[in-house]
C-alpha positions as CSV (number, residue, x, y, z in Angstrom):
1,X,0.0,0.0,0.0
2,X,1.4,3.4,-1.0
3,X,1.9,6.2,1.5
4,X,-1.1,8.4,0.6
5,X,-3.4,5.4,0.7
6,X,-2.0,4.4,4.1
7,X,-2.5,7.9,5.4
8,X,-6.2,7.7,4.5
9,X,-7.1,4.1,5.3
10,X,-4.5,2.4,7.6
11,X,-5.7,1.2,10.9
12,X,-9.3,2.1,10.2
13,X,-12.4,0.2,9.2
14,X,-16.0,1.3,8.7
15,X,-17.9,1.5,12.1
16,X,-19.5,-1.9,12.5
17,X,-22.6,-0.4,14.2
18,X,-23.5,2.3,11.6
19,X,-21.1,1.9,8.7
20,X,-19.6,5.3,9.3
21,X,-16.5,5.9,7.1
22,X,-14.8,8.0,9.8
23,X,-13.8,6.3,13.0
24,X,-16.2,7.5,15.6
25,X,-15.2,9.5,18.7
26,X,-15.6,6.9,21.5
27,X,-16.1,9.4,24.2
28,X,-16.1,7.0,27.1
29,X,-13.9,6.3,30.1
30,X,-14.9,2.7,30.7
31,X,-16.5,-0.3,28.9
32,X,-19.3,-2.7,29.7
33,X,-18.2,-6.3,30.4
34,X,-20.5,-9.3,29.9
35,X,-18.6,-11.1,32.7
36,X,-15.3,-10.2,34.5
37,X,-12.5,-10.2,31.9
38,X,-14.9,-10.5,28.9
39,X,-14.1,-7.0,27.6
40,X,-13.4,-7.3,23.9
41,X,-10.0,-5.7,24.5
42,X,-11.3,-2.5,26.1
43,X,-11.4,-2.0,29.9
44,X,-10.6,1.6,30.7
45,X,-9.7,4.4,28.3
46,X,-6.4,5.4,29.9
47,X,-5.1,2.2,28.5
48,X,-7.1,1.6,25.3
49,X,-9.8,3.5,23.4
50,X,-11.1,2.5,20.0
51,X,-10.5,5.9,18.4
52,X,-7.0,6.0,19.7
53,X,-6.4,2.4,18.6
54,X,-7.3,3.2,15.1
55,X,-5.0,6.2,15.1
56,X,-2.1,4.1,16.5
57,X,-2.6,1.6,13.7
58,X,-2.4,4.3,11.1
59,X,0.7,5.9,12.7
60,X,2.5,2.6,12.8
61,X,1.7,1.9,9.1
62,X,3.1,5.3,8.1
63,X,6.4,4.5,9.7
64,X,6.5,0.9,8.3
65,X,6.3,-0.3,11.9
66,X,4.2,-3.1,13.6
67,X,3.3,-1.1,16.7
68,X,2.2,2.5,17.5
69,X,1.6,4.2,20.8
70,X,-0.1,7.6,21.0
71,X,0.8,9.9,23.9
72,X,-0.7,13.2,25.2
73,X,2.3,15.1,23.9
74,X,5.7,14.6,22.3
75,X,7.3,15.1,25.7
76,X,5.0,12.4,27.1
77,X,6.3,10.0,24.4
78,X,9.9,11.0,25.1
79,X,9.4,10.5,28.8
80,X,8.2,7.0,28.3
81,X,11.4,6.1,26.4
82,X,13.5,7.6,29.2
83,X,11.6,5.4,31.7
84,X,13.1,2.4,30.1
85,X,16.4,3.4,31.7
86,X,17.8,2.7,35.2
87,X,20.0,4.8,37.5
88,X,23.6,4.6,36.3
89,X,22.6,4.2,32.6
90,X,24.1,6.5,30.0
91,X,22.5,8.2,26.9
92,X,24.3,9.6,23.9
93,X,22.5,12.4,22.2
94,X,23.1,15.4,20.0
95,X,24.5,18.8,20.8
96,X,21.8,20.4,18.7
97,X,18.6,19.3,20.3
98,X,15.0,20.5,20.9
99,X,15.1,22.6,24.1
100,X,12.3,20.6,25.7
101,X,14.2,17.4,25.3
102,X,17.4,19.0,26.7
103,X,15.4,20.3,29.6
104,X,13.9,16.9,30.3
105,X,17.2,15.1,30.1
106,X,19.2,17.6,32.2
107,X,16.6,18.7,34.8
108,X,14.5,15.6,35.3
109,X,16.2,12.3,34.4
110,X,19.8,13.4,35.3
111,X,18.4,13.8,38.8
112,X,17.7,10.0,38.8
113,X,21.3,9.1,38.1
114,X,21.1,8.9,34.3
115,X,24.1,10.4,32.5
116,X,23.7,12.2,29.2
117,X,26.5,12.9,26.6
118,X,25.6,15.8,24.2
119,X,27.9,15.4,21.3
120,X,28.4,16.2,17.6
121,X,26.5,13.6,15.7
122,X,27.1,14.8,12.2
123,X,30.0,12.3,12.1
124,X,28.5,9.1,13.4
125,X,31.9,7.7,14.4
126,X,32.1,10.3,17.2
127,X,29.6,8.0,19.1
128,X,32.3,5.4,19.6
129,X,34.3,7.7,21.9
130,X,31.4,7.8,24.3
131,X,30.2,4.3,24.4
132,X,30.7,2.4,27.7
133,X,29.2,-0.7,29.2
134,X,26.6,1.6,30.7
135,X,25.4,3.1,27.4
136,X,21.8,2.0,26.9
137,X,20.3,4.5,24.5
138,X,21.2,6.7,21.6
139,X,18.7,9.5,21.0
140,X,19.0,11.5,17.8
141,X,17.1,14.2,15.8
142,X,17.5,14.6,12.1
143,X,17.1,17.2,10.8
144,X,17.9,18.8,14.1
145,X,16.1,21.6,15.8
146,X,16.9,24.4,14.9
147,X,20.1,24.2,12.8
148,X,19.0,21.4,10.5
149,X,22.0,19.1,11.1
150,X,21.7,15.8,9.3
151,X,22.6,12.6,11.2
152,X,23.3,9.4,9.2
153,X,20.6,7.1,10.7
154,X,21.9,4.0,9.0
155,X,25.5,4.6,10.3
156,X,24.3,5.3,13.8
157,X,22.1,2.2,13.7
158,X,25.1,0.0,12.7
159,X,27.1,1.3,15.7
160,X,24.1,0.8,18.1
161,X,23.4,-2.7,16.9
162,X,27.1,-3.7,17.2
163,X,27.0,-2.5,20.8
164,X,23.5,-3.7,21.7
165,X,22.3,-0.2,22.3
166,X,18.7,1.0,21.6
167,X,18.4,3.7,19.0
168,X,15.6,6.2,19.1
169,X,15.0,8.8,16.4
170,X,12.9,12.0,16.8
171,X,11.5,12.2,13.3
172,X,9.3,15.2,13.9
173,X,11.0,17.6,11.4
174,X,11.0,15.2,8.5
175,X,7.6,13.4,9.1
176,X,7.2,9.8,7.9
177,X,6.4,11.2,4.4
178,X,10.0,12.3,4.0
179,X,11.9,9.8,6.1
180,X,11.4,6.4,7.8
181,X,14.0,5.7,10.5
182,X,12.9,2.1,11.1
183,X,13.7,1.2,7.6
184,X,17.2,2.6,8.3
185,X,17.7,0.5,11.4
186,X,16.2,2.6,14.3
187,X,14.5,0.7,17.1
188,X,12.1,3.5,18.1
189,X,10.7,6.4,16.2
190,X,9.3,9.4,18.1
191,X,7.0,12.1,16.8
192,X,5.6,15.2,18.2
193,X,2.3,14.5,16.5
194,X,1.3,18.1,17.2
195,X,3.4,19.1,14.3
196,X,3.2,17.7,10.7
197,X,1.1,14.7,11.5
198,X,-1.7,16.7,13.1
199,X,-0.9,19.5,10.8
200,X,-3.5,22.1,11.8
201,X,-2.2,23.5,15.1
202,X,-5.3,22.3,16.9
203,X,-4.0,19.3,18.9
204,X,-1.1,18.4,21.2
205,X,0.0,14.8,20.9
206,X,3.1,12.5,20.7
207,X,3.7,9.0,19.4
208,X,6.2,6.1,19.4
209,X,6.4,3.6,16.6
210,X,8.5,0.4,16.7
211,X,8.8,-3.3,15.6
212,X,10.1,-5.2,18.6
213,X,7.3,-7.0,20.5
214,X,9.2,-7.1,23.8
215,X,10.1,-3.4,23.6
216,X,6.5,-2.6,22.7
217,X,5.2,-4.5,25.8
218,X,7.6,-2.6,28.0
219,X,6.6,0.7,26.6
220,X,2.9,-0.2,26.7
221,X,3.2,-0.9,30.4
222,X,4.7,2.6,31.0
223,X,2.1,4.1,28.7
224,X,-0.8,2.5,30.6
225,X,0.7,2.7,34.1
226,X,1.9,6.3,33.9
227,X,-1.1,7.5,31.9
228,X,0.2,10.1,29.5
229,X,-2.3,9.0,26.9
230,X,-4.5,11.2,24.7
231,X,-8.3,11.3,24.6
232,X,-10.6,10.3,21.8
233,X,-11.2,13.9,20.6
234,X,-7.5,14.5,20.0
235,X,-7.2,11.1,18.4
236,X,-10.0,11.9,16.0
237,X,-8.4,15.2,15.0
238,X,-5.1,13.6,14.2
239,X,-6.8,10.8,12.2
240,X,-8.5,13.6,10.2
241,X,-5.2,15.5,9.8
242,X,-3.3,12.4,8.6
243,X,-5.6,12.0,5.6
244,X,-4.0,15.0,3.9
245,X,-0.4,14.5,5.2
246,X,1.0,13.5,1.8
247,X,-0.7,16.5,0.1
248,X,0.4,19.0,2.8
249,X,4.0,17.7,2.8
250,X,4.4,18.2,-0.9
251,X,3.3,21.8,-0.5
252,X,5.6,22.4,2.5
253,X,8.5,21.1,0.5
254,X,7.7,23.2,-2.6
255,X,7.3,26.4,-0.6
256,X,10.3,25.6,1.6
257,X,12.6,25.2,-1.4
258,X,11.6,28.5,-2.9
259,X,11.9,30.4,0.3
260,X,15.3,28.8,1.1
261,X,16.6,29.8,-2.4
262,X,15.2,33.3,-1.9
263,X,16.9,33.7,1.5
264,X,20.2,32.4,0.3
265,X,20.7,35.4,-2.0
266,X,19.1,38.0,0.3
267,X,21.6,40.8,1.3
268,X,20.4,40.9,4.9
269,X,20.7,37.1,5.5
270,X,24.0,35.8,6.9
271,X,23.8,32.0,7.4
272,X,21.0,29.8,6.2
273,X,20.3,26.3,7.4
274,X,18.3,24.0,5.0
275,X,19.5,20.5,4.1
276,X,18.5,20.9,0.4
277,X,21.5,23.0,-0.4
278,X,24.5,21.1,-1.9
279,X,26.8,23.0,0.5
280,X,24.8,22.0,3.6
281,X,26.8,19.7,5.8
282,X,25.8,16.1,5.2
283,X,23.6,17.1,2.2
284,X,24.5,13.8,0.5
285,X,23.3,11.9,3.5
286,X,20.0,13.9,3.5
287,X,19.6,13.0,-0.2
288,X,20.1,9.3,0.6
289,X,17.8,9.0,3.6
290,X,15.1,11.7,2.9
291,X,12.7,11.9,-0.1
292,X,12.8,15.7,0.0
293,X,14.1,18.4,2.3
294,X,11.0,19.8,4.1
295,X,9.7,23.1,5.1
296,X,11.9,23.9,8.1
297,X,14.5,26.7,7.5
298,X,16.6,28.7,9.9
299,X,18.7,31.7,9.1
300,X,20.7,34.5,10.9
301,X,20.3,38.2,10.1
302,X,23.5,39.9,9.0
303,X,24.9,42.2,11.7
304,X,21.7,42.0,13.8
305,X,21.6,42.5,17.6
306,X,18.8,41.1,19.8
307,X,16.7,44.3,19.3
308,X,16.9,44.2,15.6
309,X,16.2,40.4,15.5
310,X,13.1,41.1,17.7
311,X,12.0,43.8,15.3
312,X,12.2,41.5,12.3
313,X,10.5,38.6,14.1
314,X,7.6,41.0,15.1
315,X,7.3,42.5,11.6
316,X,5.9,39.5,9.8
317,X,2.2,39.7,8.7
318,X,1.5,36.3,7.1
319,X,4.1,34.3,9.2
320,X,2.8,34.2,12.8
321,X,5.4,34.7,15.6
322,X,4.8,31.6,17.6
323,X,6.2,28.4,19.0
324,X,5.5,25.0,17.3
325,X,5.8,24.1,13.7
326,X,4.4,21.8,11.0
327,X,0.9,23.4,10.7
328,X,-0.7,24.6,7.4
329,X,0.1,28.2,8.5
330,X,3.6,29.6,8.4
331,X,5.3,30.4,11.7
332,X,8.4,32.3,12.7
333,X,10.2,31.5,15.9
334,X,13.1,33.0,17.8
335,X,14.8,29.9,19.3
336,X,17.0,31.6,21.9
337,X,14.1,33.1,23.7
338,X,11.3,30.6,22.8
339,X,11.9,26.9,22.0
340,X,15.5,26.8,23.2
341,X,15.5,29.2,26.1
342,X,16.2,26.4,28.6
343,X,19.5,25.6,27.0
344,X,22.4,27.6,28.5
345,X,23.6,30.4,26.2
346,X,27.2,29.1,25.9
347,X,25.8,25.6,24.9
348,X,23.4,27.1,22.3
349,X,26.0,29.3,20.7
350,X,28.4,26.4,20.2
351,X,26.1,25.0,17.5
352,X,25.0,28.3,16.0
353,X,21.8,29.0,18.0
354,X,22.7,32.7,18.4
355,X,20.5,35.7,19.2
356,X,20.2,36.6,15.5
357,X,18.8,33.2,14.5
358,X,15.2,32.9,13.3
359,X,13.5,29.6,12.5
360,X,10.7,29.4,9.9
361,X,8.1,26.7,9.6
362,X,7.0,27.2,6.1
363,X,3.2,26.6,5.6
364,X,1.1,25.9,2.5
365,X,-0.1,29.4,1.7
366,X,0.5,30.9,-1.7
367,X,4.3,31.3,-2.2
368,X,4.0,34.9,-3.5
369,X,2.5,36.0,-0.3
370,X,5.1,34.3,1.8
371,X,8.0,35.8,-0.2
372,X,6.5,39.3,0.0
373,X,6.1,38.9,3.7
374,X,9.7,37.9,4.3
375,X,10.9,40.8,2.1
376,X,9.0,43.4,4.0
377,X,9.9,42.0,7.4
378,X,13.6,42.1,6.5
379,X,13.4,45.6,5.0
């Protein structure tokens, strides 16, 4: 089954009671049992809900995985993976990382005796320097947030498997339309479903997709026991959003390419981060493991101080100044004060997250309007 067909149909069947094409919103907390234990697979909606189950089937299919688990947020999904670890375990992760992940790792799980190594992952061989007998997890983003670093998933997977380490990939920026980490050897794929999968800025959700049955059972226990699971309304909204994922991603990519090329020649733009450029670090790896280069772009403003960067960020009229990404509407974000504010300044700046950096989530509006908006904001 091809991607667009899976996005519309996978995990879903007509409602047996009415024949409804769309999966109903099963707005219930509990389920009638004919006799104790005779529950048709549904007992209590924290653990399982028919609307959420249909969504999880669709999410798994999109990542070419056997199992899917939906969480109440991307951080809820990340939290569940971290709860696989024990005190004394070590994690290798990137030095360009979503600020919320960095905050969780350093402010929550580090307090429980878990050690994190934040390293340059653009060369997968760097991982070998940090592996010990305590290394249990490698956590990567690619493209990274916000400087669009590209990590070679297949190369990292080879290292992880040789050392019997679990590999988890945050695939939020690419979406399963552009990249499938499980096909490249990842054990777990995480998504902030809030972003491209939901696609309409009206729901907060996360997800994990994987193939290993034993690992799935461990994660399902955490999912059910700790309860960071979404309700049926949110599950319905994401099922609806997924039906146009392939159409939206084509538009994001088309607009993203034109805006990246426009910014690259703009006299007020200094550095630009977009993996579609041939001079972008690891561009060839991006070409190999991605189907296109997406609609996420970051750039720095030439000679701008914080005040001037704020002025530009606040001058957009079509792009909204806001956190998040991946919706149909275009957004501009100032990472150092918004999404990455929890990362110490000296750590941010090592990887280029400076005060003059802006991150664009390019939406699906008419490209002429977006280009005009960028031009007037930079003027």
